[in-house]
C-alpha positions as CSV (number, residue, x, y, z in Angstrom):
1,M,14.9,29.7,-1.0
2,S,15.6,26.1,-2.0
3,G,17.4,25.6,1.3
4,I,14.4,26.8,3.3
5,I,12.1,24.4,1.4
6,I,14.5,21.5,2.1
7,V,14.6,22.4,5.8
8,I,10.8,22.5,5.9
9,F,10.6,19.1,4.1
10,V,13.2,17.5,6.5
11,V,11.6,18.9,9.6
12,G,8.2,17.6,8.4
13,Y,9.6,14.2,7.8
14,I,11.1,14.0,11.2
15,A,7.8,15.0,12.7
16,I,6.0,12.3,10.7
17,A,8.6,9.6,11.7
18,F,8.2,10.5,15.4
19,E,4.4,10.8,15.2
20,H,3.8,8.6,18.2
21,K,6.4,10.5,20.3
22,I,5.1,14.0,19.6
23,R,1.5,12.8,19.5
24,I,0.6,14.9,16.4
25,D,-1.1,13.0,13.6
26,K,1.1,12.6,10.5
27,A,-1.7,13.8,8.3
28,A,-1.6,17.2,10.0
29,T,2.1,17.4,9.7
30,A,2.1,16.4,6.0
31,L,-0.6,19.0,5.2
32,V,1.4,21.8,6.9
33,T,4.6,20.6,5.2
34,G,3.0,20.5,1.8
35,V,1.4,23.9,2.0
36,L,4.5,25.6,3.5
37,C,6.7,24.1,0.7
38,W,4.5,25.6,-1.9
39,L,4.1,28.9,0.0
40,F,7.9,29.5,-0.1
41,Y,7.9,28.5,-3.8
42,F,5.3,31.2,-4.4
43,F,7.7,33.7,-2.9
44,A,10.7,32.5,-4.8
45,G,10.5,35.3,-7.3
46,Q,8.8,33.5,-10.2
47,P,5.6,34.8,-11.9
48,I,2.6,33.9,-9.7
49,T,0.6,32.7,-12.7
50,D,3.3,30.3,-13.7
51,V,3.6,28.9,-10.2
52,E,-0.2,28.6,-9.8
53,H,-0.3,26.8,-13.1
54,E,2.4,24.4,-11.9
55,L,0.5,23.8,-8.6
56,L,-2.8,23.0,-10.4
57,K,-1.0,20.7,-12.8
58,H,0.4,18.7,-9.9
59,L,-2.9,18.8,-8.0
60,G,-4.6,17.1,-11.0
61,E,-2.1,14.2,-10.8
62,I,-2.4,14.0,-7.1
63,A,-6.2,14.0,-7.2
64,S,-6.2,11.1,-9.6
65,I,-4.3,9.0,-7.0
66,L,-6.5,10.1,-4.1
67,F,-9.8,9.4,-5.9
68,F,-8.5,6.0,-6.8
69,L,-7.6,5.2,-3.2
70,M,-10.8,6.6,-1.9
71,G,-12.8,4.5,-4.3
72,A,-10.9,1.3,-3.5
73,M,-11.1,1.9,0.3
74,T,-14.9,2.5,0.0
75,I,-15.5,-0.7,-2.0
76,V,-13.6,-2.7,0.6
77,E,-15.5,-1.1,3.5
78,V,-18.8,-2.0,1.8
79,I,-17.7,-5.6,1.5
80,D,-16.7,-5.6,5.2
81,S,-20.0,-4.1,6.3
82,H,-21.8,-6.9,4.6
83,H,-19.5,-9.5,6.4
84,G,-18.2,-10.6,3.0
85,F,-14.9,-11.6,4.3
86,N,-16.5,-14.2,6.5
87,L,-16.4,-16.5,3.5
88,I,-12.6,-16.5,3.9
89,T,-12.5,-16.9,7.6
90,D,-15.1,-19.7,7.6
91,A,-13.1,-21.7,5.1
92,I,-10.1,-22.1,7.4
93,Q,-10.5,-25.2,9.5
94,T,-6.9,-26.6,10.1
95,K,-5.6,-27.2,13.6
96,S,-1.9,-27.2,12.7
97,K,-0.1,-24.0,13.5
98,P,2.3,-24.3,10.5
99,K,-0.5,-25.0,8.1
100,L,-2.6,-22.2,9.5
101,L,0.4,-19.8,9.1
102,I,0.9,-20.9,5.5
103,L,-2.8,-20.4,4.8
104,V,-2.8,-17.0,6.4
105,A,0.3,-16.0,4.4
106,I,-1.0,-17.3,1.1
107,I,-4.4,-15.6,1.5
108,T,-2.8,-12.4,2.6
109,F,-0.3,-12.4,-0.3
110,F,-3.0,-12.8,-3.0
111,L,-5.7,-10.8,-1.3
112,S,-3.4,-7.8,-0.9
113,A,-2.8,-7.9,-4.7
114,I,-6.5,-7.7,-5.4
115,L,-7.4,-5.2,-2.6
116,D,-4.5,-3.4,-1.1
117,N,-1.9,-4.2,1.5
118,L,-3.3,-1.9,4.2
119,T,-6.8,-3.2,4.0
120,T,-5.7,-6.8,3.7
121,A,-3.4,-6.5,6.8
122,I,-6.4,-5.2,8.8
123,V,-8.7,-8.0,7.7
124,M,-6.1,-10.7,8.2
125,T,-5.0,-9.4,11.6
126,S,-8.7,-9.6,12.6
127,L,-8.7,-13.1,11.3
128,C,-5.6,-14.1,13.3
129,G,-7.3,-12.6,16.4
130,K,-10.1,-15.0,16.0
131,L,-8.0,-18.1,15.3
132,V,-4.9,-17.6,17.4
133,H,-5.7,-17.0,21.1
134,E,-2.2,-16.9,22.6
135,K,-0.8,-13.4,22.3
136,K,2.9,-14.5,21.8
137,D,1.9,-16.8,18.9
138,R,-0.4,-14.2,17.4
139,L,2.4,-11.6,17.3
140,W,4.4,-14.0,15.0
141,F,1.3,-14.6,12.8
142,V,0.4,-10.9,12.3
143,S,4.1,-10.1,11.7
144,M,4.0,-12.6,8.9
145,V,0.8,-10.8,7.7
146,I,2.8,-7.6,7.4
147,I,5.5,-9.2,5.3
148,A,3.1,-11.1,3.1
149,A,0.8,-8.1,2.6
150,N,3.6,-5.9,1.5
151,A,5.1,-8.6,-0.8
152,G,1.6,-9.3,-2.3
153,G,1.0,-5.6,-2.9
154,A,4.2,-4.9,-4.7
155,W,3.5,-7.0,-7.8
156,S,0.0,-5.7,-8.4
157,P,-1.1,-2.3,-9.7
158,L,-3.9,-2.4,-7.1
159,G,-2.0,-3.8,-4.2
160,D,0.4,-1.1,-3.0
161,V,-0.1,2.6,-3.2
162,T,3.5,3.0,-4.6
163,T,2.9,0.5,-7.4
164,T,-0.4,2.3,-8.1
165,M,1.4,5.6,-8.3
166,L,3.9,4.2,-10.8
167,W,1.0,2.6,-12.8
168,I,-1.0,5.9,-12.8
169,G,2.1,7.9,-13.6
170,G,2.8,5.8,-16.7
171,Q,6.1,4.3,-15.5
172,I,4.7,0.8,-15.5
173,T,1.9,-1.2,-17.2
174,A,-0.4,-3.6,-15.4
175,L,0.4,-6.9,-17.1
176,N,4.2,-6.2,-17.3
177,I,4.6,-5.4,-13.6
178,I,2.8,-8.6,-12.7
179,V,5.0,-10.7,-15.0
180,K,8.2,-9.2,-13.9
181,T,7.7,-8.9,-10.1
182,L,5.4,-11.8,-9.2
183,F,8.2,-14.4,-8.7
184,P,10.5,-12.1,-6.8
185,S,7.6,-11.0,-4.5
186,I,6.8,-14.7,-3.8
187,V,10.5,-15.1,-2.7
188,V,10.2,-12.0,-0.4
189,A,7.4,-13.7,1.5
190,L,8.4,-17.4,1.1
191,L,11.7,-17.3,2.9
192,P,10.4,-15.7,6.2
193,L,7.4,-18.0,6.0
194,L,9.5,-21.2,5.7
195,I,11.6,-20.1,8.8
196,L,8.5,-19.3,10.8
197,T,6.8,-22.6,9.9
198,L,9.8,-24.4,11.4
199,K,9.3,-22.4,14.6
200,F,5.8,-23.8,15.0
201,K,6.6,-27.3,13.8
202,D,4.2,-30.0,15.2
203,Q,2.3,-27.4,17.3
204,K,-1.5,-27.5,17.3
205,I,-4.2,-24.9,17.8
206,E,-7.8,-25.3,18.9
207,N,-10.4,-24.1,16.4
208,T,-13.4,-22.0,17.4
209,D,-16.6,-21.5,15.6
210,E,-16.6,-18.3,13.5
211,N,-19.4,-15.9,13.6
212,K,-21.5,-16.5,10.6
213,S,-23.0,-13.7,8.5
214,K,-26.7,-13.1,9.1
215,H,-27.2,-12.7,5.3
216,P,-24.9,-15.2,3.6
217,L,-26.4,-14.6,0.1
218,E,-26.1,-10.8,0.3
219,S,-22.5,-11.2,1.7
220,N,-21.4,-13.4,-1.1
221,I,-23.0,-11.2,-3.8
222,I,-21.2,-8.1,-2.4
223,L,-17.9,-10.0,-1.9
224,F,-17.7,-11.3,-5.4
225,T,-19.1,-8.1,-7.0
226,G,-16.6,-6.0,-5.1
227,I,-13.6,-8.2,-5.9
228,G,-14.7,-8.6,-9.5
229,L,-15.0,-4.8,-9.9
230,L,-11.5,-4.2,-8.4
231,I,-10.1,-6.7,-10.8
232,F,-12.0,-5.0,-13.6
233,V,-10.3,-1.6,-13.0
234,P,-6.9,-2.5,-14.7
235,V,-8.8,-4.2,-17.5
236,F,-10.9,-1.0,-18.0
237,K,-7.7,1.1,-18.1
238,T,-6.1,-1.2,-20.6
239,V,-9.1,-1.4,-22.9
240,T,-10.2,2.3,-22.8
241,H,-6.9,4.0,-22.0
242,M,-8.7,6.2,-19.6
243,P,-7.0,7.0,-16.2
244,P,-7.4,4.2,-13.6
245,F,-9.3,6.5,-11.2
246,M,-12.1,6.6,-13.8
247,G,-12.4,2.9,-13.7
248,M,-12.4,2.9,-9.9
249,L,-15.1,5.5,-9.8
250,L,-17.2,3.5,-12.2
251,A,-16.7,0.4,-10.0
252,L,-17.7,2.4,-6.9
253,G,-20.9,3.6,-8.7
254,I,-21.8,0.0,-9.7
255,I,-21.4,-1.5,-6.3
256,W,-23.3,1.5,-4.9
257,I,-26.2,0.5,-7.2
258,V,-25.9,-3.2,-6.4
259,S,-25.9,-2.6,-2.6
260,S,-28.9,-0.3,-2.9
261,L,-30.9,-2.8,-4.9
262,I,-30.1,-5.7,-2.4
263,H,-31.5,-3.7,0.5
264,L,-34.3,-1.9,-1.4
265,K,-37.2,-3.3,0.7
266,K,-35.6,-2.8,4.1
267,H,-36.2,-0.1,6.6
268,P,-34.2,3.1,5.9
269,D,-32.2,2.7,9.1
270,E,-31.3,-0.8,8.2
271,R,-30.5,0.2,4.6
272,Y,-28.1,2.9,5.8
273,K,-25.9,0.5,7.8
274,F,-25.0,-1.3,4.5
275,S,-24.9,1.8,2.3
276,V,-22.0,3.3,0.5
277,T,-22.8,6.6,2.3
278,H,-22.1,4.9,5.6
279,A,-19.0,3.2,4.2
280,L,-17.7,6.6,3.1
281,R,-17.9,7.8,6.7
282,K,-15.8,4.8,7.9
283,I,-12.8,5.0,5.4
284,D,-9.5,6.2,6.7
285,T,-9.8,9.8,5.6
286,S,-6.6,10.8,7.6
287,S,-4.6,8.5,5.3
288,I,-6.0,10.3,2.2
289,L,-5.1,13.7,3.7
290,F,-1.6,12.4,4.6
291,F,-1.0,11.3,1.0
292,L,-2.3,14.7,-0.2
293,G,0.1,16.6,2.1
294,I,3.1,14.6,1.4
295,L,2.5,14.5,-2.4
296,L,2.1,18.3,-2.4
297,A,5.4,18.6,-0.6
298,V,7.2,16.3,-3.0
299,S,5.7,18.1,-6.0
300,A,7.0,21.4,-4.6
301,L,10.5,20.0,-4.5
302,Q,10.1,18.7,-8.0
303,S,8.8,22.1,-9.4
304,F,11.6,24.0,-7.7
305,G,14.2,21.7,-9.4
306,I,15.5,20.2,-6.2
307,L,14.6,16.6,-7.2
308,G,16.2,17.2,-10.6
309,Q,19.5,18.2,-9.0
310,L,19.3,15.2,-6.7
311,A,18.8,13.0,-9.8
312,E,21.9,14.4,-11.4
313,F,23.9,13.8,-8.3
314,T,22.5,10.2,-8.1
315,I,23.3,9.5,-11.7
316,K,26.8,10.9,-11.3
317,H,27.8,9.1,-8.2
318,I,25.6,5.9,-8.2
319,K,25.5,4.6,-11.7
320,N,23.9,1.3,-11.0
321,E,20.1,1.1,-11.2
322,Y,19.9,-1.8,-8.9
323,I,21.9,-0.1,-6.1
324,T,19.7,3.0,-6.4
325,G,16.5,0.9,-6.2
326,T,17.9,-1.1,-3.3
327,L,18.8,2.1,-1.3
328,L,15.3,3.5,-2.0
329,G,13.8,0.3,-0.7
330,L,15.8,0.3,2.5
331,F,15.0,4.0,3.0
332,S,11.3,3.1,2.7
333,A,11.7,1.3,6.1
334,I,12.6,4.6,7.7
335,I,10.8,7.1,5.5
336,D,7.3,6.4,4.1
337,N,7.5,4.8,0.7
338,V,4.9,7.1,-0.8
339,P,7.1,10.2,-0.9
340,L,10.1,8.1,-1.8
341,V,8.4,6.8,-5.0
342,A,6.9,10.2,-5.7
343,A,10.4,11.7,-5.4
344,A,11.8,9.0,-7.8
345,Q,9.0,9.9,-10.2
346,G,10.1,13.5,-10.1
347,M,13.8,12.8,-10.3
348,F,13.8,10.3,-13.2
349,S,11.9,11.3,-16.3
350,L,10.2,8.9,-18.7
351,E,12.8,10.0,-21.3
352,M,15.5,8.7,-19.0
353,Y,13.7,5.6,-18.0
354,P,10.8,4.8,-20.4
355,P,7.6,2.9,-19.4
356,D,8.3,-0.7,-18.2
357,H,12.0,0.0,-17.8
358,V,13.8,-2.3,-15.4
359,F,14.4,0.5,-13.0
360,W,10.7,1.2,-12.4
361,E,10.0,-2.5,-12.0
362,F,12.8,-2.9,-9.5
363,L,11.7,0.2,-7.7
364,A,8.1,-1.1,-7.4
365,L,9.5,-4.3,-5.8
366,S,12.0,-2.7,-3.4
367,A,9.8,0.2,-2.3
368,G,6.8,-2.1,-1.8
369,T,8.7,-4.7,0.3
370,G,11.4,-2.7,2.0
371,G,9.0,-1.2,4.5
372,S,8.5,-4.6,6.2
373,A,12.0,-4.3,7.8
374,I,10.6,-1.9,10.5
375,I,7.1,-2.0,11.8
376,I,6.4,1.7,11.1
377,G,8.0,1.4,7.7
378,S,4.7,0.6,5.9
379,A,1.0,1.4,6.3
380,A,0.3,-2.3,6.8
381,G,2.9,-2.4,9.7
382,V,1.5,0.7,11.4
383,A,-2.1,-0.7,11.2
384,V,-1.1,-4.1,12.6
385,M,1.0,-2.4,15.3
386,G,-2.0,-0.3,16.4
387,I,-4.4,-3.3,16.4
388,E,-2.2,-5.8,18.2
389,K,-0.1,-3.3,20.2
390,I,3.2,-4.8,19.0
391,N,6.3,-3.4,20.7
392,F,8.6,-1.6,18.2
393,F,11.7,-3.2,19.6
394,W,10.1,-6.7,19.8
395,Y,9.5,-6.5,16.0
396,L,13.0,-5.1,15.4
397,K,14.6,-7.9,17.3
398,N,12.5,-10.8,16.1
399,I,11.1,-9.9,12.7
400,S,13.3,-7.3,11.0
401,W,16.0,-9.8,10.2
402,L,13.4,-12.1,8.6
403,A,12.0,-9.3,6.6
404,L,15.4,-8.1,5.4
405,L,16.3,-11.7,4.5
406,G,13.2,-12.0,2.3
407,F,13.8,-8.5,0.9
408,F,17.4,-9.1,-0.3
409,A,16.4,-12.6,-1.5
410,G,13.5,-11.1,-3.6
411,L,15.8,-8.5,-5.1
412,A,18.3,-11.2,-6.0
413,A,15.6,-13.2,-7.6
414,F,14.5,-10.2,-9.6
415,I,18.1,-9.6,-10.8
416,F,18.6,-13.3,-11.6
417,Q,15.3,-13.4,-13.5
418,Q,16.2,-10.3,-15.5
419,W,19.6,-11.8,-16.3
420,V,18.1,-15.1,-17.5
421,T,15.4,-13.4,-19.7
422,T,17.6,-10.9,-21.4
């Protein structure tokens, strides 16, 4: 029966990887894969009550991740609906292409750590569309956005879904992952950035007036409230020891109240456009369902013991934690990093690698940044590809080597830092 589950899992992954070829949304494929894996586990001969208990246990863990993501995405959507991000776009005035590229990369890097790399990539790609009018130049800019967004998300418990998963799963703590992976993440983004700034050396760009928000005070209130609440979430978890999704739901409730009070005297139709209810309709629900399906599939492999067997094989044949982490990072460029990290969480127990072990820190860095090597290797890359219609092979030819250069340099920086501090 385990062979059948593995075949279902592999076929599902192939369908997800070739989503654009077969024209079937990866969320649909993930849901079918997840349910089928559990279906065959139910028929594997074990007591139904035991299997059902196992399923519900995993579903609780999965739900905590999904509620966290849904809350974060909604808060960001509320900020965007109030034109809160215009404060960032209005602040950029330079006419130098290298300086503009550096500004875009820096903002992307730190914004993705506060928000998340997917949302930041969308926001910053939109910004590049307003500031860089030549298509060929814009492709280089938004490609740098992908690298910077993934690098910025890797060192923050809020920035990348895989780092969030490790944080929620108890493999890492918020402060420690920041301390241990911030410098290597900077290296991941810095090396490609330096090379690209040389490409645009002495080139100028014409500035255009940005569209100003109609309600600057309301925009600023929502922007700073939203970002403040997102920063508050890891603090809430540290102080109360409650699961992170509880802090995120609290943050969502607070911004819901704030946005309601701001528009209290407006016409109901006007109020609705800025409401959390409207924002909930606009969040990327298909991504939430994709995570649900793929995490269900991985949990089935874990419950069936397949991941445990794989862990034993890995430990026996690859005895170096850094090699294991590097391979998982490279695989994340081909296979989505969410199931890879979920699989690692299932393969390696906290008894084997306790919280804040160097393996989990290295995995957060490699899985979070490895996806930049191929444009479909990360959620940020897929989003930017869809917005700017980037050709897969153009990215492979022009950007992949830059992303890999930064990736390996960042991993080397992590290992060197670890060697110096121990």
